C-alpha positions in Angstrom: 69.9 -58.9 -65.1 73.4 -58.8 -66.6 74.8 -55.6 -68.3 76.3 -55.8 -71.8 79.9 -54.7 -72.4 78.9 -51.5 -74.1 76.6 -50.6 -71.1 79.3 -51.3 -68.6 81.8 -49.1 -70.5 79.2 -46.2 -70.7 78.4 -46.4 -67.0 82.1 -46.3 -66.1 82.7 -43.2 -68.3 79.8 -41.4 -66.7 81.1 -42.1 -63.2 84.6 -40.7 -64.1 83.0 -37.6 -65.7 80.9 -36.9 -62.6 84.0 -37.2 -60.3 86.1 -34.9 -62.5 83.2 -32.3 -62.5 82.9 -32.4 -58.7 86.7 -31.8 -58.3 86.6 -28.8 -60.7 83.6 -27.3 -59.0 85.1 -27.7 -55.5 88.4 -26.0 -56.5 86.6 -23.1 -58.2 84.2 -22.1 -55.4 86.5 -22.8 -52.3 89.1 -20.0 -51.7 92.7 -20.9 -51.1 93.8 -20.8 -47.3 95.9 -17.8 -46.1 99.2 -19.1 -44.7 99.5 -16.1 -42.2 96.3 -17.0 -40.5 97.3 -20.6 -40.0 100.0 -19.6 -37.4 98.7 -19.9 -33.8 99.0 -16.9 -31.4 100.8 -17.8 -28.0 99.0 -17.2 -24.7 100.9 -15.8 -21.6 100.3 -17.8 -18.4 101.6 -16.7 -14.9 101.5 -18.8 -11.7 101.0 -17.1 -8.3 103.0 -18.6 -5.4 101.5 -16.7 -2.4 97.7 -16.7 -1.8 96.1 -14.3 0.7 94.3 -16.2 3.5 92.3 -13.3 4.8 89.7 -11.1 3.0 91.0 -7.7 2.1 87.4 -6.2 1.8 86.8 -3.0 3.9 85.1 -3.4 7.3 81.4 -2.3 7.2 80.7 0.5 9.7 77.6 0.2 11.9 77.6 3.8 13.2 74.7 6.0 12.5 75.3 8.7 9.9 73.6 11.3 12.0 76.1 10.9 14.8 79.0 11.5 12.4 77.4 14.5 10.8 76.2 16.1 14.1 78.4 15.2 17.1 76.6 17.7 19.3 72.9 17.0 20.0 70.5 19.8 19.0 68.3 21.2 21.8 64.6 20.0 21.6 62.2 22.3 20.0 59.7 23.9 22.5 56.2 22.7 22.2 53.9 25.4 21.0 50.2 25.4 22.0 47.6 25.6 19.2 46.2 29.0 18.6 43.0 29.7 20.5 39.9 30.1 18.2 38.9 33.7 17.8 35.1 34.4 18.5 33.0 35.5 15.6 32.6 39.2 15.4 29.1 40.3 16.6 27.1 42.4 14.2 26.9 46.0 15.3 23.4 47.1 15.9 22.3 50.1 14.0 21.0 53.0 16.1 17.2 53.3 16.0 15.9 56.8 15.3 14.3 58.4 18.3 10.5 58.6 17.9 9.0 62.1 18.0 7.3 63.0 21.2 3.5 62.9 21.1 1.8 66.3 21.1 -0.4 66.6 24.3 -4.1 66.6 23.3 -6.2 69.5 24.6 -8.1 68.7 27.8 -11.5 67.2 26.9 -14.5 67.6 29.1 -15.7 64.3 30.6 -19.0 63.0 29.4 -21.8 63.0 31.9 -22.4 59.7 33.5 -25.7 57.9 32.6 -27.6 55.9 35.2 -27.2 52.1 34.7 -30.1 50.4 32.9 -32.3 48.2 35.0 -32.2 44.5 34.0 -35.5 43.1 32.6 -37.2 40.6 34.8 -36.4 37.0 33.7 -39.3 35.1 32.3 -40.3 32.0 34.2 -39.4 28.8 32.2 -42.4 27.0 30.8 -43.0 23.6 32.4 -42.4 20.8 30.0 -44.6 17.6 30.2 -42.6 14.6 31.3 -41.3 12.5 28.4 -42.3 8.9 28.1 -39.8 6.2 27.3 -40.9 4.9 23.8 -39.2 1.8 22.4 -40.0 0.3 19.0 -40.5 -3.4 18.6 -41.8 -5.8 16.0 -45.2 -6.0 17.7 -45.9 -2.2 17.4 -45.5 -1.8 21.2 -45.0 1.8 22.1 -45.5 3.3 18.6 -48.6 5.2 19.5 -47.3 6.2 22.9 -46.1 9.8 23.2 -48.0 11.1 20.1 -50.0 13.6 22.1 -49.2 15.0 25.6 -52.8 16.3 26.3 -56.2 14.7 25.5 -58.0 16.2 22.5 -61.3 18.0 23.0 -62.8 16.9 19.6 -65.9 14.8 19.4 -64.8 12.7 16.4 -64.6 9.0 16.9 -62.0 8.5 14.1 -58.5 9.1 15.4 -56.5 11.7 13.5 -54.0 10.5 10.9 -50.4 10.5 11.9 -47.3 10.7 9.7 -45.4 7.3 9.7 -41.6 7.6 9.7 -39.2 4.9 8.7 -39.2 3.3 12.1 -43.0 3.1 12.2 -43.2 1.7 8.6 -40.6 -1.0 9.5 -42.6 -1.9 12.6 -45.9 -2.1 10.6 -44.2 -4.5 8.1 -42.9 -6.7 10.9 -46.4 -6.8 12.5 -48.2 -7.8 9.3 -45.6 -10.6 8.7 -46.2 -11.7 12.3 -50.0 -12.0 11.9 -49.7 -13.9 8.5 -47.0 -16.4 9.7 -49.3 -18.7 11.7 -51.5 -19.3 8.6 -48.6 -19.8 6.1 -47.6 -23.4 5.2 -44.7 -23.3 2.6 -44.4 -26.2 0.1 -41.4 -28.5 0.2 -39.2 -29.8 -2.6 -36.2 -28.9 -4.7 -35.3 -25.2 -4.8 -38.3 -24.2 -2.7 -36.0 -22.0 -0.6 -35.5 -19.7 -3.6 -39.3 -18.9 -4.0 -40.4 -15.4 -2.8 -44.2 -15.0 -3.0 -45.7 -11.5 -2.5 -49.4 -10.9 -1.9 -50.7 -7.3 -2.4 -54.1 -6.4 -1.0 -56.0 -3.3 0.0 -57.5 -3.1 3.6 -60.4 -1.3 5.1 -60.0 0.8 8.3 -61.1 -2.1 10.4 -58.4 -4.4 8.9 -60.6 -6.4 6.6 -59.8 -7.1 2.9 -61.0 -4.3 0.6 -59.9 -6.0 -2.7 -58.9 -9.3 -4.2 -55.3 -10.3 -3.4 -52.8 -10.0 -6.3 -49.8 -12.4 -6.3 -46.3 -11.9 -7.7 -43.5 -14.4 -7.4 -39.7 -14.6 -7.9 -37.1 -17.4 -7.8 -39.0 -19.8 -10.1 -36.9 -22.5 -11.7 -37.5 -25.7 -13.6 -37.0 -27.7 -10.4 -39.6 -25.8 -8.3 -42.2 -24.8 -11.0 -44.8 -27.2 -9.6 -44.2 -26.0 -6.0 -44.4 -22.4 -7.2 -48.1 -22.7 -8.1 -48.8 -24.4 -4.7 -47.0 -21.5 -2.9 -49.2 -18.9 -4.6 -52.3 -20.7 -3.5 -51.1 -21.1 0.1 -50.0 -17.4 0.3 -53.4 -16.1 -0.7 -55.1 -18.4 1.8 -52.7 -17.2 4.6 -53.6 -13.6 4.0 -57.4 -14.3 3.9 -57.1 -16.2 7.2 -55.1 -13.5 8.9 -57.8 -10.8 8.1 -59.0 -8.7 9.7 -55.5 -7.3 10.6 -55.2 -5.5 13.9 -53.1 -2.4 13.2 -53.1 1.2 14.7 -55.9 3.3 13.1 -53.9 6.6 13.2 -51.4 5.1 10.7 -54.1 3.9 8.3 -52.5 5.8 5.4 -49.4 3.7 5.9 -51.1 0.2 6.0 -54.2 0.6 3.8 -52.3 -1.4 1.1 -50.1 -4.2 2.4 -47.8 -6.6 0.5 -46.4 -9.3 2.8 -43.6 -11.5 1.4 -43.9 -15.2 2.1 -41.0 -17.6 1.8 -39.8 -20.9 3.3 -38.1 -19.6 6.4 -40.7 -17.0 7.4 
């Protein structure tokens, strides 16, 4: 795009004005140089002709300082032994007061001597009857043995009643179970091993049945309910077939009522 004549004249006037303004500002702010400071200061330079070829540093001495300070050796110090430990002082025992002298008692007359008592004659030991070896078993062997050491003089035919201890009662139960077992036929089926059938019955002195048997049962389930009724019937039949029971008469109070328990593994 070409400039007109008036635009070109205006642009040249503006350029000249900016140049004149720059010159004025530069002369106003920059200080004038000092002519004295513009003269350079001369520097003195000297040249050495002879140069030392050897070092002039002092020689380092390797002598010990102690030898210079003390030319004469000092005598060695004598070795001194360590002091001996002193024993602990012993405590001084306090003097005990002298006990007073006992006053002599007046002379007492000696008591008259009594004659020694004669020893009583020793009683002769009573003879004990020989003991019998009694061993308990499931078949009541030996339970009655040893109850009396001498024969009785009574005329009664019924033997006297005897007290049955735990061992005798346990043997009676085992003997009743043993006599019932040959007549017992347990039923078979599911859960029959859980059945426990008890038959309670009173006995006479001769071992015969004195009452009707009463039956109780445990372990009945839905699986063995049919076999439970059959087990009750067979248990009553086994007790009836085992009667009369053969048991010791002197323990009748212990077995006059029996209750054998019948189960599969009897």
